C-alpha positions as CSV (number, residue, x, y, z in Angstrom):
1,M,77.7,110.6,134.6
2,T,78.0,113.7,136.8
3,T,80.5,114.9,139.4
4,T,78.1,113.9,142.2
5,G,80.1,112.2,144.9
6,L,83.4,113.3,143.5
7,R,85.6,115.8,145.3
8,A,86.1,118.8,143.1
9,D,88.6,121.7,143.4
10,E,90.0,124.4,141.1
11,G,92.7,127.1,141.0
12,Y,95.5,128.7,139.2
13,A,99.1,127.7,139.1
14,P,102.0,130.0,138.2
15,V,103.9,128.2,135.5
16,T,106.4,129.7,133.0
17,G,106.5,133.0,131.1
18,G,104.1,134.7,133.5
19,V,101.3,132.3,132.7
20,R,98.8,131.5,135.5
21,M,97.4,128.2,134.4
22,Y,93.8,127.3,135.3
23,W,93.3,123.7,136.7
24,R,90.3,121.7,137.8
25,S,90.7,118.7,140.0
26,L,88.3,115.8,140.4
27,D,88.5,113.3,143.3
28,E,91.7,112.1,144.9
29,G,94.0,109.1,145.4
30,G,96.0,107.0,143.0
31,T,98.5,108.4,140.5
32,P,97.2,111.8,139.3
33,L,96.1,112.1,135.7
34,V,96.8,115.5,134.1
35,V,94.5,116.1,131.0
36,V,95.1,118.7,128.3
37,H,92.5,119.8,125.8
38,G,92.9,120.5,122.1
39,G,93.1,123.7,120.2
40,F,90.5,126.4,121.3
41,G,89.4,123.9,124.0
42,V,88.4,124.1,127.6
43,V,88.2,121.6,130.4
44,D,84.5,120.9,129.7
45,V,85.0,119.6,126.2
46,F,85.7,116.1,127.5
47,G,82.2,115.7,128.6
48,D,81.9,112.9,131.3
49,V,85.2,111.2,130.3
50,L,86.9,113.0,133.1
51,E,84.4,111.9,135.7
52,R,84.7,108.3,134.4
53,L,88.4,108.4,134.8
54,A,88.2,110.0,138.2
55,A,86.4,106.9,139.5
56,H,89.9,105.4,140.1
57,R,92.3,108.3,140.5
58,R,92.6,112.1,140.9
59,V,92.1,113.8,137.5
60,V,93.5,117.3,137.0
61,A,92.4,119.0,133.8
62,V,94.2,122.2,132.7
63,E,93.6,125.0,130.3
64,L,96.7,126.2,128.3
65,Q,97.9,129.7,127.8
66,G,95.2,131.9,126.3
67,H,92.5,129.1,126.5
68,G,89.4,129.2,128.7
69,H,90.1,130.6,132.1
70,T,93.8,131.0,131.5
71,A,94.7,134.5,130.5
72,D,97.1,135.0,127.6
73,V,100.5,136.6,128.0
74,D,102.8,138.4,125.6
75,R,104.4,135.2,124.3
76,P,103.8,133.2,121.1
77,F,102.6,129.6,121.3
78,T,105.4,127.1,120.9
79,W,105.2,123.4,121.6
80,D,108.1,123.5,124.0
81,D,106.7,126.5,126.0
82,L,103.3,124.9,126.4
83,A,105.0,121.6,127.4
84,D,107.1,123.5,130.0
85,D,104.0,125.1,131.4
86,V,102.4,121.6,131.9
87,A,105.5,120.3,133.5
88,A,105.7,123.3,135.8
89,L,102.1,122.7,136.9
90,V,102.9,119.0,137.7
91,R,105.8,120.2,139.8
92,G,104.0,123.1,141.4
93,L,101.0,121.0,142.5
94,D,103.3,118.2,143.6
95,L,101.6,115.7,141.3
96,G,104.5,113.9,139.8
97,P,105.4,111.5,138.5
98,A,102.0,111.8,137.0
99,D,100.1,110.2,134.1
100,L,99.4,112.7,131.3
101,M,96.7,112.6,128.6
102,G,96.3,115.1,125.8
103,Y,94.0,115.4,122.8
104,S,95.0,116.8,119.4
105,L,97.0,120.0,120.1
106,G,97.1,118.8,123.7
107,G,98.4,115.5,122.5
108,G,101.4,117.2,121.0
109,V,101.9,119.2,124.2
110,V,102.0,116.1,126.5
111,L,104.2,114.3,124.0
112,R,106.7,117.2,124.3
113,V,106.4,117.0,128.1
114,A,107.5,113.3,128.0
115,I,110.4,114.2,125.7
116,R,111.6,117.3,127.6
117,H,110.6,116.4,131.2
118,P,110.6,112.6,131.4
119,E,110.9,112.7,135.2
120,V,107.4,114.1,135.7
121,V,105.7,111.4,133.5
122,R,104.8,107.9,134.6
123,R,102.5,106.9,131.7
124,L,101.5,108.9,128.7
125,V,98.2,108.9,126.6
126,V,98.3,110.7,123.2
127,V,94.8,111.0,121.6
128,S,94.5,112.0,118.0
129,A,97.9,113.6,117.5
130,P,100.7,112.7,115.2
131,C,104.5,112.6,115.9
132,R,105.3,114.7,112.9
133,R,103.3,117.5,111.2
134,D,102.8,115.7,107.9
135,G,101.1,112.8,109.8
136,W,97.9,114.8,109.3
137,F,95.8,114.2,106.2
138,P,96.6,116.8,103.5
139,D,93.1,118.4,103.8
140,V,93.6,118.9,107.5
141,L,96.9,120.6,106.9
142,E,95.1,122.9,104.4
143,G,92.6,123.8,107.1
144,M,95.4,124.6,109.5
145,A,97.0,126.9,107.0
146,A,93.9,129.1,107.1
147,V,93.6,129.4,110.9
148,S,93.8,133.1,111.9
149,A,91.7,135.9,113.3
150,A,90.4,136.5,109.8
151,G,88.0,133.6,110.4
152,I,86.7,134.8,113.7
153,E,83.1,135.5,112.5
154,G,82.7,131.9,111.5
155,M,84.2,130.7,114.8
156,R,81.7,132.8,116.8
157,Q,79.0,130.4,115.6
158,T,80.7,127.3,117.1
159,P,80.3,125.6,120.4
160,M,84.1,126.1,120.9
161,Y,83.7,129.8,120.9
162,A,80.6,129.7,123.2
163,A,82.6,127.6,125.7
164,Y,85.5,130.0,125.6
165,A,83.3,133.1,125.9
166,A,81.6,131.7,128.9
167,V,84.8,131.6,131.0
168,A,87.5,133.7,129.4
169,P,88.9,136.7,131.3
170,D,89.0,138.7,128.1
171,V,86.6,137.5,125.4
172,D,88.0,139.9,122.9
173,A,91.3,138.0,123.0
174,F,89.8,135.1,120.9
175,G,91.2,136.6,117.7
176,T,94.7,136.6,119.2
177,L,94.1,133.0,120.3
178,M,93.3,132.1,116.7
179,D,96.4,133.9,115.3
180,K,98.7,132.2,117.8
181,T,97.2,128.8,117.3
182,G,97.4,129.1,113.6
183,D,101.1,130.0,113.8
184,L,101.7,127.0,116.0
185,L,99.8,124.6,113.8
186,R,101.8,125.8,110.7
187,T,105.2,125.2,112.4
188,P,107.0,122.2,110.9
189,Y,108.0,119.4,113.3
190,D,109.2,115.8,113.2
191,W,109.7,114.3,116.7
192,S,110.3,110.8,115.4
193,A,113.8,110.5,116.7
194,E,112.9,111.8,120.1
195,V,109.8,109.5,120.3
196,R,112.2,106.5,120.0
197,A,113.9,107.6,123.2
198,I,110.8,107.9,125.4
199,T,110.9,105.3,128.2
200,A,107.5,105.8,129.7
201,P,104.8,103.5,128.4
202,V,102.6,105.3,125.9
203,L,99.0,104.7,124.8
204,L,98.1,106.0,121.3
205,V,94.4,106.5,120.6
206,Y,92.7,107.4,117.3
207,G,89.3,107.1,115.7
208,D,89.1,105.0,112.6
209,A,87.9,108.1,110.7
210,D,90.3,110.5,112.4
211,G,92.3,113.4,110.9
212,I,95.3,111.2,111.1
213,P,95.4,108.0,108.9
214,P,95.8,104.6,110.7
215,A,99.0,104.1,108.7
216,H,100.6,107.0,110.6
217,A,99.2,105.6,113.9
218,A,101.0,102.3,113.1
219,E,104.2,104.1,112.2
220,F,104.1,106.1,115.5
221,F,103.4,102.9,117.4
222,A,106.4,101.3,115.8
223,L,108.7,104.1,117.0
224,L,107.6,103.1,120.5
225,G,108.5,99.5,119.9
226,G,105.0,98.3,119.1
227,G,103.7,96.3,116.2
228,L,107.1,94.9,115.3
229,R,106.7,91.3,116.2
230,D,104.3,88.6,117.4
231,A,103.9,88.8,121.2
232,G,104.1,85.0,121.6
233,W,101.5,82.6,123.0
234,D,102.1,83.8,126.5
235,G,102.2,87.5,125.6
236,S,105.8,87.9,126.8
237,G,106.7,89.8,123.7
238,R,104.0,92.4,124.2
239,P,105.3,96.0,124.2
240,A,104.8,98.3,127.1
241,S,103.1,100.8,124.8
242,R,99.7,100.3,123.3
243,L,97.7,101.4,120.2
244,A,93.9,101.7,120.2
245,I,91.7,102.5,117.1
246,L,88.2,103.3,118.2
247,P,85.6,102.2,115.6
248,G,83.2,104.8,114.2
249,R,85.0,107.7,115.9
250,T,86.3,110.9,114.3
251,H,88.7,113.6,115.3
252,Y,85.8,115.6,116.5
253,D,84.1,113.1,118.9
254,V,86.9,110.7,120.0
255,F,87.8,112.9,123.0
256,S,84.4,112.6,124.6
257,A,83.7,109.0,123.7
258,P,82.8,106.8,126.7
259,E,85.0,104.0,125.3
260,L,88.0,106.4,125.5
261,A,87.7,106.4,129.3
262,T,87.5,102.6,129.3
263,V,90.6,102.2,127.1
264,V,92.6,104.8,129.1
265,D,91.6,103.4,132.5
266,G,92.8,99.9,131.4
267,F,96.1,101.3,130.3
268,L,96.7,103.4,133.4
269,T,95.9,100.6,135.9
270,V,98.3,98.1,134.4
271,S,100.5,96.8,137.2
């Protein structure tokens, strides 16, 4: 699917800490959906998922501090700062209450938005992200421990670097992006108690071969009131939140899977 026939726009929004966040908008109407990429990502990593979702609503994809078009500033990456940036964009573009979707690192960011700024969130979609750091498989955590500019030569051979280099205002800043991202990924966190207090409906999406085990997905879902009881013959006991495990998908392809758009669209259009 292409953007043919969809209204497209882009720009920069001043958010917090001097960051000017890049955004790209597709189509119009409905409740806007704000989409946040994963670590080292750019808007284009989602493939045609954004176009599929824009068939029924305006989609606004953003690039976080130091990612893609968005220039870095003299500020470390923290979950709360990145979340505050997204919330400021929602307010600045007059999008809220909006639906939010984030993948991996972006999933953690939108989760923090729902916790810190519930007034800007209508519905939340968290794709391939845990609610506490040790929700990742141990080997994934080992990989996160090694993320730094020391590995930049290996990263230069990846599609992620190519996508960054194609649009970044300062290509030489990729090493700093690696250092800051590594520091963020190594920061301990457990948001379980705060997740229990989220009132917006939440859709959790994982691949069945993800970097996060299905057991953690079920635990996360339970914090949202899901999977705790039978819904009854008429479905009256069904929770507002949902859990989706996409078969045959991994952490590295779930974000661009066509079925992701189908599942998310169904969740967002619930009356």
